[in-house]
N, C-alpha and C positions, 0 to 999 in steps of 0.2 A: 185322919192319923196317917203318918208317913209309912211307906210300905217297907217291910222289912226284907232286906236284901243281904245275901250270904257273902262273904269275903271272896269266895271262889268265884262267884258270878261276876262281881265288881272287877277282880283280876281277869277274868277271861275277856271281859268286854274291853279293858285296857290294853291286853295284849293284841286283840283284834284292831283296836283304833291305831296301835303302832305299825301293825302290819298293812293296813291300809294306808297310812301315811307314807310307807316306804314305796308303794305304787305310784304314788303322786310325783310327777317331776319335780325336782326342788331347784333347777338351775334358774328359772325365772317366774314370776307370776303369771306371765303371759301363758308358758307352757302348761302351767299347773291348771289354769282356768281352761284351756283348750282340751286337755285330757278330761276334764271333769265334764265338759260339754258333750263330748263324744260317748259318755257313759248314760246321756239321756235316754236312747233307746232301750239300754239294758235297764234301766230304773224303771221304765215303762212296764218292761216285761216281769220283772221282780216284783213290783208293788202293784199288782193288777187291781187290787181293791182300791188304792189310791188313785190309779188312772181312772176308774170308773167313777170316783168322787170329783176329780177335776172336769171330766167330760160334762157331769152333772151340773157342777158348780158353774162352769162357763156357758152352758144352756139357758140357767136360769138368770145369770147376769146379762146374757146378750141374746136374747130371744130372736133377735133379727138376723142372726148369723145363721148361715147353713152348716149343715151336718160336716162338709169338707172344711169348711173354714174353722169351726170348733176343733176338728181333727188337728189341723195344721197349728192351731194355737197351743192345743195340748202338747204337742211336740216340741214347741219353743218353750212352754213352761219348764218341762222336764230338763231340757239341755240348759236353761238359765240355772236351775237348782243344783243340777249336777256341776256346774261351773262353779257356783258360789261355793258349796261344799269342798271343792278341790282347792279353791283360792283360799279360804279361810284356813284349811290344813296348811297350806304354805305360809300364810300370814302369822302363825303362831310362833315361828323363829325369825321371821322377817323384821329387821329394824324399824322402829317406828317411823323415822323420817323418810326411809325408802317407802314404807306404805302410804304416808300421807301424800307424797310427791306423785301417786296415782290418783289421787282426788282432787279435782278443782272444786273451788268453793264459790258459791254465788248467793247473793241477797244478804250476805253476813250484816248489812247496815240494819237490817230488821231485826237482828238479833241485840245489835247495840241500842237501838231504839228501845227495845222491852228491857232492857239491863238498865237503861238510863232513869227509867221509870221507877226504880227502887223496889217495885213489886215482884212478888216471885211469879215465874212463868215456866209453862212446861213447852218442851220441844215435840209436838205431837207429830206421830209417824206411824207408819204400818209395816207388815212384813212385807215390803216392796223393795226391789232392788237389793242393796246390800245394807241391812238395817244396822248389821254390827259396825260396818264402816262409818255409819250416819253418826253414831255416839263418838268413834274414835276421832272423825274429822273435826266434830264439834269441839272436842277438847283440844285438838291441835290448832284450831283457829282461835283459841285463847279462853274458851268457855267451857273449862272441865265440869262435868255434869254428873249428877247422880242417876243411874239408870236402874230401872226397876225389872228385875227378871225374875223368871221362875227357874229354880236350880235344878241341873240335871239329877236324876236319882242316883248316879255313880258318883261319889264324891271326889274320886281322883280325876275324872274327865271334867268334872264341875270346876276342879282346880285349876285345869288348864284353859278351861275357857274363860274362867275370871281372869286369869292373868292377861289373856289377850283383851278382853274388855277394859283392863285398867292400864294397858300398854302406855296410853297418852296422857294419864291422869285422871279418869273418870273414877268415880267410887260406884260399886255396885251394892245394893240393897235388893235382897230377895222378897218376892211379892207378898209372902205371910208376914213379914215384919215391916210392911211399906205405911200402913195407914198413919200410924203417930210420927214416923219420920217425915213423910209428904207434907203433914200439916205444919211442922217444924220448919221445914225448908222454906215452904211458901210464906210463912210468916217472917222469916228472916230476908226474904227477897231473893232466894236462891232459885235454881232453876232444875229440872229433872227431865229425863228424856222418858217417853212412855209411849207403848204401843197398845191401841184400843181396838184393834181390828179382828180379835177372836171372841169365841163365844163365851159369854161371863156367865157365872152361875148365881143364884140368888145368895144373900139378898141384895147385894151391890150390884145391881143390874136393872136396865129398863128396856123393852122392846121397843125399837125404833126402826125406821127404813133403813136399810142398805143395798143399794142396787134396786130399790123398789121393792123389796120384800121384808118382811118381818125378821129383825135380827137381835138376838139378846146381846146388849152393849154394857160395858162397866159404865158405872156412873161417876166414879172416882174423879175425872177431871172436872166434872160439871159441879159436882159437890163442893170441890175445894175452890173451884172459881166462884160459886156463889158465895162460899162462906169466908173466903180470904180477898176476893177480887184479882186472883191469879190471871195472868195473861197465857194466851195460847199463840205459839209461835209454829205452824205449820211446817214441815220439812221432810225432805227424801234424799236419799242418796242412790241415784239412778245409774245403771250401766250404760255407757256412751261409746265403749270400744271393748277390745279385748283388754281384760284387767284395768280398765279405766272408769272412773265414776266421776259423776257430777253432784256435789253435795249443795241442795237448793234450799234456801230459807225462804218462806214466803211471809208477807205482811201479817204482823201480829192482829189476833181477834181479842178485844177487849168487851168482857160480858158487860161491863157498865156502861157501854156506850150503845148497847141494844137496847130496842123498845121492851118496856117492862114485860110484855106477854112472851118475850123470847128469852127471857133470862132463866126461867125455869129449869130444873134438872133435865127433865124429858126433851124439851124443845131444843136446848142448847147441846145435849147429847147427840139429837138428830142433826144439827149444824155440823158438829165435829164428823159425823158419819159422811155426810154429803161432801165434805172437803176432801175426806180420805177418798172417797168415791171418784172424785174428779180426778186427782193425780193416778190413782190405779186406772181409771179409763184411758189415760194418755200412754201407759205402757203395761198393758195387761198381761203381758208374757214374764213381767217380773214380779207379779204378786202371788202369794202362798195359797194357790187353789187346792192345794192339797189337804186343807183344813176344812173341817165340816161346819162352815159359818152359818148355813141355814138349817140347823137342826131342828127348828121349830116347825118346819114344813112336814 
């Protein structure tokens, strides 16, 4: 059941949001991001419980790293997400073409091959790099996409975020309304952007490894792939410089080409987790370690 929120609370949050936006430099995306990255130590100090969670998560994922290395990586994580928040605030008013000019696209031929099959497919990504830009860049490259999201509790702020997400032609579908819509899109040969790297709740979940530890993971991609033959195109939009990104699409995964024993929901979901894990391991400072991914432990 949706939480009941007062109009006053919503308005206070909206005013606070606008005040915070005014603190972000508005001359260039580079200046906005740099200001956000400098907020990293402040965020670590304010979000003490989240900082503790980041250290714990990194320790679980990288047991071979020393305490000093984990500490350094924790600082990088907070700097990255401080920069992401500030840059997204800047991007709300940034013209779409200016935003897209800051994102280099690589591997678009894999998307073309998936589209040429006439089958539906998922853009599989994680809360890695700048996932909001991943969807924007995909539409900018000629593939407007349905994006599955969890709406913000504040409707006014949700409206602003939705406007940003739809800036280059994407369509937003809220998570609670997604099941039938996803089935319809896959059967029509469309494509959907989805993130499956957060803790999933029953009954649409399965417990499979992620960084070698049991993690409750959504089964929606595996179930639709099993039911419709939908393809999966792994992708990520990673930071490569100040306010600069590279959107990379990887070769598609076709469940019908896998051995029979690997097509089931559990085994295919485990495969998807392993794909995401590989991308995260290459750029661990850019993943959302602030989320309690291993709450089964």
